[in-house]
C-alpha positions in Angstrom: 89.9 109.8 85.7 91.2 108.2 88.9 94.3 109.8 90.4 97.1 107.3 91.1 98.1 107.0 94.7 101.4 109.0 94.9 102.5 107.4 98.2 102.0 103.7 97.2 105.8 102.9 97.3 106.4 104.3 100.8 103.3 102.5 102.1 104.6 99.2 100.6 108.0 99.8 102.2 106.4 100.4 105.6 104.4 97.2 105.2 107.4 95.1 104.2 109.6 96.4 107.0 107.0 96.0 109.7 105.3 92.8 108.9 107.1 90.8 106.1 110.8 91.0 107.1 111.2 87.2 107.3 109.6 86.7 103.9 111.9 89.4 102.4 114.9 87.6 103.8 113.8 84.4 102.1 113.8 86.2 98.7 117.2 87.7 99.4 118.6 84.3 100.3 117.3 82.8 97.1 114.7 80.6 98.7 111.8 82.4 96.9 111.4 84.7 93.9 108.0 86.2 94.9 105.9 87.2 97.9 102.5 85.7 98.2 100.1 87.8 100.3 96.5 87.5 101.3 94.3 90.6 100.9 93.5 90.3 104.7 97.2 90.9 105.6 97.2 94.2 103.7 93.8 95.2 105.0 94.9 94.6 108.6 98.0 96.7 108.2 96.3 99.6 106.3 92.6 99.4 105.4 92.7 102.5 103.1 95.7 101.1 101.2 93.8 97.8 100.8 90.9 99.7 99.2 93.4 101.4 96.8 94.7 98.0 95.8 91.2 97.0 94.7 90.7 100.3 92.9 94.2 100.7 91.3 95.7 97.2 91.2 98.1 97.7 88.3 99.7 100.7 89.8 99.7 99.5 93.4 101.2 96.0 92.5 103.8 97.6 90.2 104.9 99.9 93.0 104.9 97.0 95.4 107.2 95.0 93.2 109.5 98.0 92.8 109.5 98.6 96.6 110.3 94.9 97.2 113.1 94.9 94.7 114.7 98.1 96.3 114.4 96.6 99.8 116.0 93.3 98.7 118.9 95.1 96.9 119.5 97.1 100.1 119.7 93.8 102.0 122.4 92.5 99.6 120.5 90.8 96.8 121.8 91.1 93.3 120.3 90.5 89.8 116.8 90.0 91.3 113.3 90.7 89.9 110.9 89.8 92.8 107.2 90.3 92.5 104.0 90.2 94.6 100.9 88.0 94.3 97.7 88.8 96.1 95.0 86.2 96.8 92.0 85.5 99.1 90.2 88.7 97.9 87.0 89.8 99.8 83.7 88.4 98.7 82.5 91.9 97.6 85.1 91.8 94.9 83.6 88.5 93.5 82.0 88.9 90.0 80.1 86.6 87.6 81.8 86.8 84.2 78.5 87.8 82.5 78.3 90.9 84.8 81.8 92.2 84.2 81.5 95.6 82.4 83.3 98.9 81.9 82.9 99.8 85.6 85.1 96.8 86.5 87.9 97.6 84.0 91.3 98.1 85.7 89.9 97.0 89.1 91.0 93.9 91.0 88.2 91.3 90.9 87.8 87.6 91.5 85.6 85.1 89.7 84.7 81.4 90.3 85.3 79.8 86.9 86.4 76.6 85.1 89.3 76.5 82.6 88.2 75.3 79.1 91.3 76.0 76.9 95.0 76.5 77.5 97.4 77.8 74.8 101.0 77.1 74.2 103.7 79.2 75.9 104.9 82.2 74.0 107.8 84.4 75.3 106.9 88.1 75.7 109.3 91.0 75.9 109.2 92.4 79.4 112.2 94.8 79.3 113.0 96.1 75.8 116.2 97.8 74.6 116.0 100.0 71.6 119.1 101.5 69.8 118.8 104.9 68.2 120.6 105.7 64.9 123.1 107.6 67.0 123.9 104.4 68.9 122.2 105.6 72.2 120.3 102.8 73.9 116.8 103.3 75.4 115.2 100.9 77.9 111.4 100.6 78.1 109.4 98.3 80.4 106.6 96.8 78.3 103.3 96.7 80.2 100.9 96.4 77.2 100.2 92.8 76.1 98.7 93.8 72.8 101.3 96.2 71.2 105.0 96.8 71.5 105.8 100.2 72.9 108.5 102.1 71.1 110.5 105.2 72.1 109.0 108.6 71.0 112.3 110.5 71.4 115.9 109.7 71.8 117.3 110.8 75.1 120.8 110.9 73.6 120.5 113.1 70.5 117.1 114.5 71.3 115.6 113.6 67.9 112.0 112.4 67.8 110.7 109.2 66.3 110.4 109.5 62.5 113.6 111.6 62.2 115.7 108.8 63.6 115.4 105.0 63.5 114.9 102.9 66.6 116.1 99.3 66.3 114.9 96.6 68.8 118.0 94.9 70.3 116.4 91.4 70.8 119.5 89.9 72.3 119.5 92.4 75.1 115.8 92.2 75.9 114.4 90.4 78.9 111.6 87.9 78.2 108.8 86.4 80.3 106.7 83.4 79.6 103.2 84.2 78.4 100.2 82.0 78.1 96.5 82.5 77.3 93.7 80.5 78.8 89.9 80.5 78.2 87.7 80.5 81.2 84.0 79.8 81.5 81.3 80.4 84.1 80.6 77.4 86.3 77.3 75.7 85.5 75.5 76.6 88.8 76.2 80.3 88.0 74.5 80.2 84.6 70.9 81.4 84.5 68.4 78.8 83.2 68.3 78.7 79.4 71.4 80.9 79.0 74.8 80.1 77.5 77.8 80.3 79.9 79.9 83.4 79.5 83.6 83.0 78.6 86.7 85.2 78.8 90.3 85.2 77.7 92.9 85.5 80.5 96.7 86.2 80.1 99.0 84.3 82.5 102.7 85.2 82.9 105.7 84.0 84.8 105.1 81.5 87.5 101.4 81.3 86.6 102.1 79.6 83.3 101.2 75.9 83.0 99.5 76.2 86.5 96.1 75.1 85.3 94.7 72.5 82.9 91.4 72.3 80.9 88.7 71.2 83.3 90.3 72.7 86.4 88.0 74.7 88.6 89.6 77.9 90.0 89.0 81.2 91.7 90.7 83.6 89.3 92.0 86.9 90.9 92.4 89.1 87.9 92.3 92.6 86.4 89.8 93.2 83.5 91.4 95.2 80.7 90.1 96.2 77.2 91.3 96.7 73.7 89.5 98.1 70.7 87.8 95.8 68.3 88.9 96.0 64.7 87.2 95.6 61.4 90.0 94.9 59.0 92.5 97.7 59.6 89.9 100.1 61.1 89.3 100.5 64.8 85.7 100.5 66.0 84.1 102.3 69.0 83.5 98.9 70.6 85.9 97.4 73.1 86.6 93.8 74.0 87.4 92.8 77.6 90.2 90.5 78.4 91.8 89.7 81.8 95.3 89.8 83.3 95.7 87.1 86.0 97.1 88.2 89.4 96.8 84.9 91.2 95.0 81.6 91.1 93.3 79.7 93.9 92.6 76.0 93.1 89.2 74.6 93.8 90.0 71.2 92.4 93.2 69.4 93.4 94.8 67.2 90.7 95.2 63.6 91.8 98.9 63.9 91.3 99.0 66.5 94.0 97.0 64.6 96.6 99.3 63.5 99.5 98.0 60.6 101.6 99.3 60.9 105.2 100.6 57.9 107.1 97.5 58.0 109.4 95.1 58.1 106.4 97.0 55.1 104.9 96.5 53.1 108.0 92.8 53.9 108.1 92.4 52.8 104.4 94.2 49.5 105.2 91.9 48.9 108.2 88.8 49.5 106.1 90.0 47.1 103.4 90.8 44.4 105.9 87.4 44.8 107.6 85.4 44.6 104.4 87.4 42.1 102.4 86.6 39.3 104.9 82.9 39.2 103.7 83.8 40.4 100.1 81.7 43.5 100.7 84.4 46.1 99.7 82.9 46.6 96.2 79.5 47.4 97.7 81.1 49.9 100.1 82.5 51.7 97.0 79.2 51.5 95.2 77.3 53.0 98.1 79.8 55.8 98.4 78.8 57.1 95.0 76.0 59.7 95.2 74.8 58.3 98.6 71.9 60.7 98.7 70.4 59.1 95.6 68.4 55.9 96.5 69.9 53.0 94.6 67.2 51.2 92.7 68.1 47.9 90.9 68.9 49.8 87.7 70.8 52.6 89.5 72.8 50.0 91.4 74.4 48.8 88.2 75.0 52.4 87.1 76.8 53.1 90.4 78.7 49.8 90.1 79.9 50.8 86.6 81.1 54.2 87.8 82.9 52.5 90.8 84.7 50.0 88.5 85.8 52.8 86.1 87.7 54.3 89.0 90.2 51.5 88.8 92.3 49.8 86.1 91.1 46.5 84.7 92.7 43.2 83.9 94.5 42.9 80.6 92.7 40.6 78.2 93.8 39.2 74.8 91.1 38.9 72.2 90.9 36.0 69.6 92.4 38.2 66.9 95.4 38.9 69.1 94.6 42.5 70.1 
């Protein structure tokens, strides 16, 4: 069993004070609600601590968010729940989905995948408030995604669960948006003749609705596991699922592509140059798979693909449709 780093919070505090003061100030002023860090930033500051992050990500990130919150409150922030996102992990943390096993559970890994399914958003209890029969209220931070953690003993009357009743005070609980996505190995990573491996990933907070089916991403995540069940019985087998830490986009949606003024001028120049001899369509055709020699048949295939990139002219059929 791995011993949790006892000095994680002081190390985070030193890192925040010495290297991230401006970013902390942005959170305090309300310009941001999170701190996005690259793995290299932490590794440069403290290589040993960076290794701990890969080995104990859940504990280290939890302590980091706690240290960040304390620091922000000391600087005057109120009613704030900042958190930390880590991306750009080292290549030696990269894993193929089919090779993720028990040795990777609770480690911080990255994987190049494509998104195949996206679920609806479901709120999840993050901070729960339970009321004992004696009216004493108990607060529990819910870290488990699969089961609601309940108090074992009342701190007010001292009675244990079973002798008193604990009621969940839903109106006092804090919720966070929760979403599940299914990921799949990218085709070039799949061995010949094999089926691509898939996995279920849980997204929360700002990561919700960040990806769409078909999006290709680098998923920085923590493999976790829960027991498989047969009816009401637990089995000795475990199923791996993933908790997303951050997402790096490999494909940019067209709606997010920004054309600069200089690029727009270049496009207009090319259009003007080629429209004089009506050769603009051929330019587009030749730009599709240019490394594949265009035979007479392939020319029409490429032409069809080029035309499908654009909207057509509205036509009315004889039947009025």
